[in-house]
N, C-alpha and C positions, 0 to 999 in steps of 0.2 A: 805201284804206286799210279794215281792219274798224271806225273809229269812226261814219262815216258806214251802213256797211248792216250795223250789230249783228253782222257777223260775222267775230271776229278771226281770225291765222293762229295757229301753234303758237308763234311766237317769240312775240308780240303778246302771246299769253296765257302762256307762260311770264313775259315781263319783269314781268304783271301779278300773276302768280303769286309774284313776289320782288317785289312792292310790298307785296301782302297779307301775307308775311311780318315785312319792314321797319313795317309798320304795327304789327303785332302787339308784335313787339319794343320801337318805342319806346312804345306803351303800358306796357308792362311797366317798363321803366327808370323813366319819368315817373313812374307809380303807387307804387314803391320810393321815389324821390328824393325827391316834393313831395306823397304822398300823394294821397287819393282826392279831393279834395271839387273842386264845381262850379270854386271859380277863375276864372269870366269876367271880371270888370272887371280883375282880374290881369292875365289872357294880352292882352286887349285893349290894356291900357296898353302892354305891353312888344312888343306887334306895332306897336302906333306908334311908338315908341322904336325901333327894327329899322326901320321905313320914313323914319324919317327918318334914318337912316345911311342908306340906300340911295338917298335923293336925295342926299346929299352925294357919297355913290361907285357911282354904280348899274352897277358891272361887280365890284362884290365879292359873289363868289358865296356866300361864306359868310354875308353879309347873307340874298339873300336865303333862302337853307336855311331861317336860325333862322326867317324866316315862313313857310313850308310846316308845321314842326316844331313853329310853334309853332300854326297851325291844326290840327293834327291834335291837339296836346294839348286845341284847346280843344273839337273835336267830339265826342273820346272821353269830356270831363268834362262832355257835357252829355245822354250816356245812349248813343252809338253805339260799335256793337262794330267790330272792325278791319274785320270783312266788309263790313258797313253802308260802312261809310268808302268802305272797295274799291268795293264797288256803284257808291255813288252817284258816286263819281267816274266810272265808266267811264258812268252813264247821263250825268251831266252831258255829259261831253266829247260825246257823240254827241247829245244836244242842240243844244250849240253848234256841233258843225259842220254842223247842218245850219238853222241861223242864216244870215240876211244880215246883215253887218257894213261901215257906211262907211269909206272912206278917211277921217280928216281929219287934222286938228293934234297931231301926236307927242304931244305935250302934255295931251292931255284926254280923257276914257275915251272907247272906242268902244261904245256900245252897240248893240244890235242894233234891227236893223229891225221893228217891230210888225207 
Protein backbone atom coordinates (compact mmCIF):
# COMPACT_ATOMS: atom_id res chain seq x y z
CA UNK A 1 0.00 0.00 0.00
CA UNK A 2 1.03 3.60 -0.50
CA UNK A 3 1.14 4.33 3.22
CA UNK A 4 4.42 2.55 3.75
CA UNK A 5 6.06 3.55 0.49
CA UNK A 6 4.80 7.12 0.50
CA UNK A 7 3.47 6.55 -3.03
CA UNK A 8 -0.30 6.47 -3.35
CA UNK A 9 -2.20 5.00 -6.27
CA UNK A 10 -4.56 7.16 -8.31
CA UNK A 11 -7.49 5.71 -6.31
CA UNK A 12 -5.80 6.48 -2.98
CA UNK A 13 -5.09 10.06 -4.11
CA UNK A 14 -8.77 10.47 -5.08
CA UNK A 15 -9.85 9.10 -1.69
CA UNK A 16 -7.54 11.57 0.05
CA UNK A 17 -8.84 14.39 -2.13
CA UNK A 18 -12.36 13.45 -1.05
CA UNK A 19 -11.20 13.50 2.56
CA UNK A 20 -9.70 16.96 2.12
CA UNK A 21 -13.01 18.21 0.68
CA UNK A 22 -14.86 16.64 3.61
CA UNK A 23 -12.56 18.35 6.14
CA UNK A 24 -13.10 21.69 4.39
CA UNK A 25 -16.91 21.23 4.53
CA UNK A 26 -16.74 20.23 8.20
CA UNK A 27 -14.67 23.30 9.10
CA UNK A 28 -17.07 25.61 7.27
CA UNK A 29 -20.14 24.06 8.92
CA UNK A 30 -18.58 24.09 12.39
CA UNK A 31 -17.40 27.68 12.08
CA UNK A 32 -20.88 28.84 11.02
CA UNK A 33 -22.59 26.75 13.70
CA UNK A 34 -20.30 27.27 16.72
CA UNK A 35 -18.10 30.24 15.85
CA UNK A 36 -14.33 30.34 15.54
CA UNK A 37 -13.14 30.15 19.16
CA UNK A 38 -10.69 27.45 20.29
CA UNK A 39 -13.20 25.50 22.44
CA UNK A 40 -10.44 22.98 23.32
CA UNK A 41 -11.74 22.09 26.79
CA UNK A 42 -15.34 21.79 25.62
CA UNK A 43 -14.33 19.59 22.69
CA UNK A 44 -12.20 17.36 24.95
CA UNK A 45 -15.15 16.95 27.33
CA UNK A 46 -17.42 16.13 24.40
CA UNK A 47 -14.94 13.51 23.13
CA UNK A 48 -14.79 11.98 26.62
CA UNK A 49 -18.59 11.75 26.62
CA UNK A 50 -18.60 10.08 23.20
CA UNK A 51 -15.94 7.60 24.36
CA UNK A 52 -18.18 6.56 27.24
CA UNK A 53 -20.97 5.91 24.74
CA UNK A 54 -18.56 3.81 22.65
CA UNK A 55 -17.57 1.81 25.72
CA UNK A 56 -21.25 1.06 26.26
CA UNK A 57 -21.77 0.11 22.60
CA UNK A 58 -18.48 -0.46 20.73
CA UNK A 59 -20.23 -1.23 17.46
CA UNK A 60 -22.06 2.11 17.21
CA UNK A 61 -20.63 3.62 14.03
CA UNK A 62 -22.22 7.02 14.65
CA UNK A 63 -20.48 7.42 18.01
CA UNK A 64 -17.11 6.62 16.41
CA UNK A 65 -17.94 9.16 13.69
CA UNK A 66 -18.65 11.75 16.40
CA UNK A 67 -15.14 11.24 17.83
CA UNK A 68 -13.55 11.69 14.39
CA UNK A 69 -15.59 14.83 13.67
CA UNK A 70 -14.77 16.27 17.08
CA UNK A 71 -11.07 15.55 16.53
CA UNK A 72 -11.16 17.44 13.24
CA UNK A 73 -13.04 20.26 14.96
CA UNK A 74 -10.47 20.50 17.73
CA UNK A 75 -7.44 20.56 15.46
CA UNK A 76 -8.70 23.27 13.08
CA UNK A 77 -9.73 25.37 16.06
CA UNK A 78 -6.14 25.11 17.33
CA UNK A 79 -5.00 26.91 14.20
CA UNK A 80 -4.57 24.27 11.49
CA UNK A 81 -6.05 24.40 7.98
CA UNK A 82 -7.85 21.59 6.20
CA UNK A 83 -4.74 21.08 4.06
CA UNK A 84 -2.53 20.80 7.15
CA UNK A 85 -4.90 18.28 8.74
CA UNK A 86 -5.04 16.24 5.53
CA UNK A 87 -1.24 16.26 5.22
CA UNK A 88 -0.76 15.36 8.89
CA UNK A 89 -3.13 12.38 8.54
CA UNK A 90 -1.10 11.09 5.60
CA UNK A 91 2.24 11.64 7.34
CA UNK A 92 1.12 10.10 10.61
CA UNK A 93 -0.32 7.03 8.89
CA UNK A 94 2.97 6.52 7.05
CA UNK A 95 4.87 6.82 10.34
CA UNK A 96 2.53 4.35 12.06
CA UNK A 97 2.79 1.90 9.15
CA UNK A 98 6.56 1.85 9.61
CA UNK A 99 6.39 1.05 13.33
CA UNK A 100 6.21 -2.29 15.09
CA UNK A 101 3.29 -2.91 17.42
CA UNK A 102 3.13 -5.82 19.84
CA UNK A 103 -0.02 -7.93 20.10
CA UNK A 104 -1.36 -7.93 23.60
CA UNK A 105 -4.53 -7.73 25.59
CA UNK A 106 -7.30 -6.30 23.41
CA UNK A 107 -8.52 -4.14 26.32
CA UNK A 108 -5.17 -2.36 26.67
CA UNK A 109 -3.47 0.12 24.34
CA UNK A 110 -1.00 -1.21 21.76
CA UNK A 111 1.88 1.24 21.89
CA UNK A 112 4.58 0.98 19.24
CA UNK A 113 7.98 -0.38 20.12
CA UNK A 114 10.62 2.31 20.61
